[in-house]
C-alpha positions as CSV (number, residue, x, y, z in Angstrom):
1,M,0.0,0.0,0.0
2,S,1.6,3.2,-1.1
3,P,1.2,6.3,1.1
4,A,-0.1,8.2,-1.9
5,T,-3.2,5.9,-1.8
6,L,-4.3,7.5,1.4
7,T,-5.3,10.7,-0.3
8,P,-7.7,10.8,-3.2
9,P,-6.2,11.5,-6.6
10,P,-6.8,14.9,-8.1
11,L,-10.0,15.3,-9.9
12,T,-9.8,15.4,-13.7
13,P,-10.9,18.8,-14.9
14,E,-14.1,18.7,-16.8
15,R,-15.1,21.0,-19.7
16,E,-16.7,24.1,-18.3
17,P,-20.3,24.5,-19.2
18,A,-21.4,27.3,-21.6
19,A,-23.5,28.9,-18.9
20,P,-23.5,28.7,-15.1
21,V,-25.8,26.0,-13.8
22,A,-26.9,25.0,-10.4
23,P,-25.0,22.0,-9.0
24,K,-27.1,18.8,-9.0
25,R,-27.0,16.3,-6.2
26,S,-25.9,12.9,-7.5
27,R,-28.1,10.0,-6.7
28,S,-25.3,8.5,-4.5
29,T,-25.2,11.7,-2.5
30,V,-29.0,11.6,-1.9
31,V,-28.9,8.0,-0.9
32,D,-25.9,8.7,1.3
33,R,-27.8,11.4,3.2
34,I,-31.0,9.4,3.5
35,A,-29.1,6.3,4.8
36,R,-27.3,8.5,7.3
37,G,-30.5,10.1,8.4
38,L,-32.2,6.7,8.9
39,S,-29.1,5.5,10.8
40,V,-29.3,8.4,13.2
41,V,-33.1,8.1,13.7
42,Y,-32.8,4.4,14.5
43,L,-29.8,4.9,16.7
44,L,-31.7,7.5,18.8
45,I,-34.7,5.0,19.0
46,V,-32.4,2.2,20.2
47,L,-30.7,4.4,22.8
48,A,-34.0,5.7,24.0
49,A,-35.3,2.1,24.2
50,V,-32.2,1.2,26.3
51,V,-32.9,4.0,28.7
52,A,-36.5,3.0,29.0
53,Y,-35.4,-0.6,29.4
54,K,-33.8,0.5,32.7
55,G,-37.2,0.9,34.1
56,A,-37.9,-2.8,33.4
57,F,-34.7,-3.7,35.2
58,L,-35.7,-1.6,38.2
59,Q,-38.9,-3.6,38.5
60,A,-36.9,-6.9,38.1
61,L,-34.6,-6.0,41.0
62,V,-36.9,-7.8,43.4
63,V,-37.3,-10.9,41.3
64,D,-33.8,-11.3,40.0
65,P,-31.5,-8.8,41.7
66,L,-28.2,-10.0,40.2
67,F,-29.3,-10.0,36.5
68,A,-31.3,-6.8,36.9
69,A,-28.4,-4.9,38.6
70,Y,-26.0,-6.1,35.9
71,G,-28.4,-4.9,33.2
72,L,-28.8,-1.5,34.8
73,V,-25.0,-1.0,35.1
74,V,-24.3,-2.2,31.5
75,C,-27.1,0.1,30.0
76,A,-25.9,3.1,32.0
77,Y,-22.2,2.4,31.0
78,I,-22.9,2.0,27.3
79,V,-25.2,5.1,27.1
80,S,-22.7,7.1,29.1
81,R,-20.0,6.4,26.6
82,F,-22.0,7.8,23.8
83,V,-23.2,10.8,25.9
84,F,-19.7,11.8,27.2
85,S,-18.2,11.5,23.7
86,L,-20.6,14.2,22.6
87,F,-18.7,16.7,24.7
88,Y,-15.4,15.8,23.2
89,R,-13.6,18.5,21.3
90,P,-10.3,18.1,19.4
91,A,-7.4,20.5,20.4
92,K,-7.3,23.9,18.7
93,D,-4.5,24.8,16.4
94,A,-1.9,26.6,18.6
95,G,0.7,26.9,15.8
96,L,3.0,24.5,17.8
97,E,6.0,23.0,16.1
98,P,8.1,21.2,18.8
99,R,11.1,18.9,17.9
100,V,9.6,15.5,17.4
101,A,11.2,12.1,17.1
102,I,9.1,9.3,15.6
103,V,10.2,5.9,16.9
104,M,9.1,3.0,14.6
105,P,10.0,-0.5,15.9
106,G,9.8,-3.3,13.3
107,F,10.0,-7.0,13.4
108,N,9.6,-9.0,10.2
109,E,7.7,-6.2,8.5
110,Q,9.5,-6.2,5.2
111,E,6.3,-5.8,3.2
112,A,5.1,-2.8,5.1
113,I,8.0,-1.0,6.7
114,G,9.1,0.8,3.5
115,N,5.7,2.3,2.9
116,S,5.4,3.3,6.6
117,L,8.7,5.1,6.6
118,H,7.9,6.8,3.4
119,S,4.7,8.1,4.9
120,L,6.7,9.6,7.8
121,L,9.0,11.4,5.4
122,A,6.0,12.8,3.5
123,L,4.5,14.3,6.7
124,D,3.5,18.0,6.6
125,Y,6.0,18.9,9.3
126,P,9.3,21.0,9.2
127,A,12.1,18.6,8.2
128,A,14.5,20.3,10.6
129,K,12.3,19.6,13.5
130,L,11.5,15.9,12.7
131,E,13.7,12.9,13.4
132,I,12.7,9.4,12.4
133,V,14.2,6.5,14.3
134,A,13.6,3.1,12.8
135,V,14.5,0.2,15.1
136,N,15.0,-3.3,13.7
137,D,14.1,-5.8,16.4
138,G,16.2,-8.7,15.2
139,S,14.1,-9.4,12.1
140,T,14.8,-12.6,10.2
141,D,13.4,-11.2,6.9
142,G,14.4,-8.2,4.8
143,T,13.1,-5.6,7.3
144,L,16.6,-4.1,8.1
145,R,17.4,-4.0,4.4
146,E,14.2,-2.0,3.7
147,M,15.0,0.4,6.6
148,N,18.5,1.0,5.2
149,T,17.1,1.5,1.7
150,V,14.8,4.2,2.8
151,A,17.4,5.8,5.0
152,A,20.0,6.0,2.2
153,H,17.6,8.2,0.2
154,A,16.4,10.3,3.1
155,D,19.2,12.8,3.4
156,G,20.0,11.9,7.0
157,R,16.4,12.2,8.2
158,V,16.1,8.5,9.1
159,N,18.3,6.9,11.9
160,V,18.3,3.1,11.7
161,I,19.1,1.1,14.9
162,D,19.6,-2.7,14.7
163,L,19.1,-4.6,17.9
164,G,20.7,-7.7,16.4
165,T,18.4,-10.1,18.2
166,N,14.7,-10.1,18.6
167,Q,14.2,-8.5,22.1
168,G,10.5,-7.5,21.8
169,K,8.7,-4.4,21.0
170,R,9.4,-2.7,24.4
171,A,13.1,-3.0,24.1
172,A,13.0,-1.6,20.6
173,M,10.8,1.3,21.8
174,A,13.2,2.0,24.7
175,A,16.2,2.0,22.3
176,G,14.5,4.5,20.1
177,I,13.7,6.8,23.1
178,R,17.3,6.8,24.3
179,A,18.6,7.5,20.7
180,T,17.0,11.0,20.6
181,D,16.7,14.1,22.8
182,A,13.5,15.5,21.1
183,E,11.0,17.2,23.2
184,I,8.1,15.0,21.9
185,I,8.5,11.3,21.2
186,A,5.9,9.7,18.9
187,F,5.4,6.0,18.2
188,V,4.1,4.6,15.0
189,D,3.7,0.9,14.4
190,S,5.6,-0.5,11.4
191,D,2.4,-1.6,9.8
192,S,0.7,1.8,10.1
193,V,0.7,4.7,7.7
194,L,0.0,8.3,8.7
195,E,-2.0,10.9,6.9
196,P,0.2,13.9,5.9
197,D,-1.2,16.3,8.5
198,A,-1.4,13.8,11.3
199,L,1.7,14.7,13.2
200,R,1.1,18.5,13.0
201,I,-2.5,18.1,14.3
202,L,-1.4,15.7,17.0
203,V,1.2,17.9,18.7
204,Q,-1.2,20.9,19.1
205,G,-2.6,19.3,22.2
206,F,0.8,19.7,23.9
207,A,0.1,23.5,24.1
208,N,-1.6,22.5,27.4
209,E,1.5,22.0,29.7
210,K,-0.5,19.5,31.8
211,V,-0.8,17.0,28.9
212,G,1.8,14.2,29.0
213,A,0.5,12.0,26.1
214,I,-1.9,12.2,23.2
215,C,-3.4,9.2,21.3
216,G,-4.2,9.6,17.6
217,H,-7.1,8.1,15.7
218,A,-6.6,4.8,13.9
219,D,-8.6,3.5,11.0
220,V,-8.2,0.0,9.4
221,L,-6.0,0.0,6.3
222,N,-7.0,-3.4,5.0
223,L,-10.7,-3.1,5.9
224,H,-12.0,-4.9,2.7
225,E,-9.6,-7.9,3.0
226,T,-11.8,-10.4,4.9
227,W,-14.9,-10.4,7.1
228,L,-12.7,-10.2,10.1
229,T,-11.1,-7.0,8.9
230,K,-14.4,-5.5,8.2
231,M,-15.6,-6.2,11.7
232,Q,-12.5,-4.7,13.1
233,A,-13.0,-1.6,10.9
234,V,-16.2,-0.9,12.7
235,R,-14.8,-1.8,16.2
236,Y,-11.8,0.5,15.7
237,F,-13.9,3.4,14.7
238,V,-16.3,3.1,17.7
239,A,-13.5,2.4,20.1
240,F,-11.7,5.6,19.2
241,K,-14.6,7.9,18.4
242,V,-16.7,6.9,21.4
243,V,-14.6,5.2,24.1
244,K,-11.4,7.2,23.8
245,A,-13.3,10.4,23.1
246,A,-15.3,9.8,26.3
247,E,-12.1,9.2,28.3
248,S,-10.5,12.3,26.7
249,V,-13.3,14.5,28.1
250,F,-11.9,13.8,31.5
251,N,-8.2,13.9,30.3
252,A,-7.9,10.2,31.3
253,V,-7.3,8.0,28.2
254,T,-6.2,4.7,29.6
255,C,-4.3,3.4,26.5
256,C,-2.5,5.3,23.9
257,S,-2.4,2.8,21.0
258,G,0.8,1.9,19.2
259,C,-0.7,2.8,15.9
260,F,0.1,6.4,16.5
261,S,0.6,8.3,19.8
262,A,3.0,10.9,21.2
263,Y,4.5,11.6,24.7
264,R,6.4,14.4,26.3
265,R,9.9,13.2,26.9
266,E,9.9,14.5,30.4
267,A,6.8,12.5,31.2
268,I,8.4,9.1,30.3
269,L,12.0,9.4,31.1
270,P,11.5,9.0,34.9
271,H,9.8,5.7,34.3
272,L,11.8,4.4,31.4
273,D,14.0,1.9,33.2
274,W,11.1,0.5,35.2
275,W,8.9,0.3,32.1
276,E,11.5,-1.4,29.9
277,H,12.2,-4.1,32.6
278,Q,8.7,-4.3,34.0
279,S,7.8,-7.7,35.5
280,F,4.6,-9.4,36.6
281,L,4.4,-12.3,39.1
282,G,8.1,-12.8,38.6
283,R,8.1,-12.9,34.8
284,P,9.2,-10.2,32.3
285,S,6.3,-8.1,30.9
286,T,6.8,-8.7,27.2
287,F,3.4,-7.4,25.9
288,G,1.0,-4.6,26.7
289,D,3.8,-2.0,26.0
290,D,1.5,0.8,25.0
291,R,-1.0,0.4,27.8
292,S,1.9,0.2,30.3
293,L,3.6,3.3,29.1
294,T,0.2,5.1,29.2
295,N,-0.2,4.1,32.8
296,C,3.3,5.5,33.6
297,V,2.2,8.9,32.3
298,L,-1.4,8.9,33.4
299,R,-0.3,8.8,37.1
300,T,0.7,12.4,37.1
301,W,-0.2,13.9,33.7
302,Q,-3.3,14.3,31.6
303,V,-3.7,11.9,28.6
304,R,-5.9,12.9,25.7
305,Y,-7.2,11.7,22.3
306,E,-6.9,13.6,19.1
307,S,-9.6,12.5,16.5
308,R,-8.2,14.5,13.6
309,A,-4.7,13.0,13.7
310,V,-5.3,9.8,11.7
311,S,-3.3,6.7,11.0
312,H,-4.2,3.6,8.9
313,T,-3.1,0.3,10.3
314,L,-3.1,-3.3,9.1
315,V,-5.2,-5.7,11.2
316,P,-5.3,-9.5,11.4
317,G,-7.2,-11.0,8.6
318,R,-7.1,-14.7,9.8
319,F,-9.0,-16.2,12.7
320,K,-6.1,-17.7,14.5
321,Q,-4.0,-14.6,14.3
322,F,-6.9,-12.5,15.5
323,M,-7.6,-14.7,18.5
324,T,-3.9,-14.7,19.5
325,Q,-3.8,-10.9,19.3
326,Q,-6.9,-10.6,21.4
327,L,-5.5,-13.0,24.1
328,R,-2.3,-11.0,24.3
329,W,-4.3,-7.8,24.8
330,K,-6.5,-9.4,27.5
331,R,-3.4,-10.5,29.3
332,S,-2.0,-7.0,29.3
333,W,-5.4,-5.6,30.3
334,T,-5.4,-8.0,33.3
335,R,-1.9,-6.8,34.5
336,E,-2.4,-3.1,33.7
337,S,-5.9,-2.9,35.2
338,L,-4.4,-3.9,38.6
339,I,-2.0,-1.0,38.2
340,V,-4.4,1.7,37.0
341,G,-6.8,0.7,39.7
342,T,-4.3,1.9,42.3
343,F,-4.3,5.5,41.1
344,I,-7.2,6.3,38.8
345,W,-9.4,7.3,41.8
346,R,-7.1,10.4,42.0
347,K,-8.3,11.5,38.6
348,H,-11.7,12.9,37.8
349,P,-14.4,11.0,39.8
350,I,-16.4,10.2,36.7
351,A,-13.3,8.9,34.9
352,A,-12.5,6.8,38.0
353,V,-16.0,5.2,38.2
354,S,-16.0,4.5,34.5
355,A,-12.6,2.8,34.7
356,Y,-13.6,0.6,37.7
357,I,-16.8,-0.4,36.0
358,G,-14.9,-1.2,32.8
359,M,-12.6,-3.5,34.9
360,V,-15.4,-5.3,36.6
361,L,-17.8,-5.9,33.7
362,P,-15.5,-8.2,31.7
363,L,-15.0,-10.4,34.8
364,I,-18.7,-11.0,35.4
365,A,-20.0,-10.9,31.8
366,P,-19.3,-14.6,31.1
367,L,-21.1,-15.7,34.3
368,I,-24.1,-13.6,33.4
369,A,-24.1,-15.0,29.9
370,V,-24.2,-18.5,31.1
371,R,-26.7,-17.8,33.8
372,A,-29.0,-15.9,31.4
373,T,-28.9,-18.4,28.5
374,L,-28.1,-21.8,30.0
375,F,-28.0,-22.2,33.8
376,G,-31.2,-20.3,34.7
377,P,-33.6,-21.8,32.0
378,I,-32.3,-25.3,32.2
379,V,-31.7,-25.8,36.0
380,H,-34.4,-23.5,37.5
381,G,-36.7,-23.0,34.6
382,S,-36.1,-19.3,34.9
383,G,-33.8,-16.8,33.4
384,A,-34.0,-14.3,30.6
385,P,-32.2,-15.6,27.5
386,L,-34.4,-13.5,25.2
387,V,-33.9,-10.4,27.3
388,Y,-30.2,-11.0,27.4
389,L,-29.9,-11.5,23.6
390,L,-32.1,-8.4,23.0
391,G,-29.6,-6.4,25.1
392,V,-26.7,-7.7,23.1
393,Y,-28.6,-6.8,19.9
394,S,-29.2,-3.3,21.3
395,M,-25.6,-2.7,22.0
396,A,-24.6,-4.3,18.6
397,I,-27.0,-2.2,16.5
398,A,-26.0,1.0,18.4
399,Y,-22.4,0.5,17.6
400,G,-23.1,-0.4,14.0
401,L,-25.4,2.6,13.4
402,Y,-23.0,5.0,15.1
403,Y,-20.4,3.9,12.5
404,A,-22.9,4.3,9.6
405,A,-23.9,7.8,10.8
406,K,-20.4,9.2,11.6
407,R,-18.2,7.8,8.9
408,P,-17.0,10.5,6.4
409,R,-18.9,8.6,3.7
410,Y,-21.7,6.1,4.3
411,D,-20.8,2.5,3.6
412,S,-22.5,-0.9,4.3
413,L,-19.8,-2.1,6.7
414,W,-21.9,-1.0,9.7
415,I,-23.6,-4.4,9.6
416,F,-20.2,-6.0,10.5
417,G,-20.3,-4.0,13.7
418,V,-23.5,-5.9,14.6
419,V,-21.8,-9.2,13.7
420,F,-18.8,-8.4,15.8
421,C,-20.9,-8.0,19.0
422,F,-22.3,-11.6,18.5
423,F,-18.8,-12.8,17.5
424,Y,-17.6,-11.4,20.8
425,L,-20.3,-13.1,22.7
426,F,-19.5,-16.5,21.2
427,F,-15.7,-16.3,21.1
428,L,-14.0,-13.4,22.8
429,L,-16.1,-13.2,25.9
430,W,-14.6,-16.5,27.2
431,Q,-11.0,-15.5,26.7
432,T,-11.0,-13.3,29.7
433,Y,-10.6,-16.1,32.3
434,W,-8.0,-17.9,30.3
435,A,-6.1,-14.6,30.0
436,I,-6.2,-14.1,33.7
437,L,-5.0,-17.7,34.4
438,T,-2.1,-17.3,31.9
439,A,-1.4,-13.6,32.7
440,R,2.1,-14.7,33.9
441,S,3.0,-16.0,30.5
442,A,5.7,-14.3,28.6
443,S,4.8,-15.8,25.2
444,W,3.9,-13.6,22.2
445,G,6.4,-11.0,23.5
446,T,8.2,-11.4,20.3
447,R,5.3,-10.9,17.9
448,P,4.7,-11.9,14.3
449,S,2.8,-8.6,13.9
450,T,2.2,-5.5,15.8
451,A,-1.1,-4.8,14.0
452,G,-3.9,-3.4,16.0
453,I,-5.0,-1.1,18.9
454,E,-3.1,-2.5,21.8
455,G,-5.6,-2.7,24.6
456,S,-7.8,0.1,23.4
457,S,-11.0,-1.6,23.9
């Protein structure tokens, strides 16, 4: 994928009409607007139904307190994400142009690393204030060769570091940090491509001296590859535009994704040695690098999301690769949730409550699912499988319709957002306990791919 494909080609000039005529709306534009309008109307109906549904849960508290309380909390939590995200505003242009070093670690990324580095060289940012540090994490393919090829034609703008052996993404990131003295250090995954104005937009948030880190927005680059990538395209969009936007309202984004994020150097240097050599239950922490680094900064700094700073990233297209990625993320979520829980209460109270609820719900969700759909109806002749599945459907359709309404151009992928919620119910929901039981594992620290939104969901 060439960086040039991220921007539409120039329009071919058409012959000027003999006399001025009023522009006509194309049929596709009209259909687009109608589809968006219907999506918004249906989304509002669904959210209103969810709110009204809370009344039914209140009545059910006496009959089935556990299920009713769970339903109330889930409804309130989901609706609050959408509501809070409405108050999100991107940072204003402050004319800021700090010295920035972009660190790009790479492991066996020979197919993507060249395009990714070229996209960095093409950024709309003063060349004298931008340093690119490409770190080869002991690749066994042609990644180092591709890095050196780009560097040879970059007039000294690309600094290539070769670790020699595969030490993991965290070691590669740390090596890149130590190789520069830039005021702002940004990270871009080797399978991600930035839009030309992404960096300039991202750094504007640092005009606020209390901000220690900013997370950019990530879209899926290979969204039409398989049904899995289509599902992830919707999931990414909602995860950033709703979840991260809601967290950003309270300056408490809990994970700056590796796709594209930036940190103040002074915010991460005091924690660098600890972060690089972090351990959990006596084993090296070889995954969850981005969530862990965010936690280090979030303790004493504000962490925000910038919706206009866009990257495009490759995501897993095969089932096994996707499930492996999700298990790795859940393991890091297990570890880092224990850490963030020790200090998030000092942040904004709403952010703290949201964070704690977000930690508890995944732990009890599998139990509620079994109780609602299997245990209750079979053992006791009671339960609410239909009610539970309707709740899942409401959440699924809300996410899908939000995608349909908010995308720059309407497309039919929103239905895959609905599919993803049921996919999550049947496959991903049950990974949580296995991730907790194997959280001490150090496997997948040297990864086959860094694709994705490390722990963003």
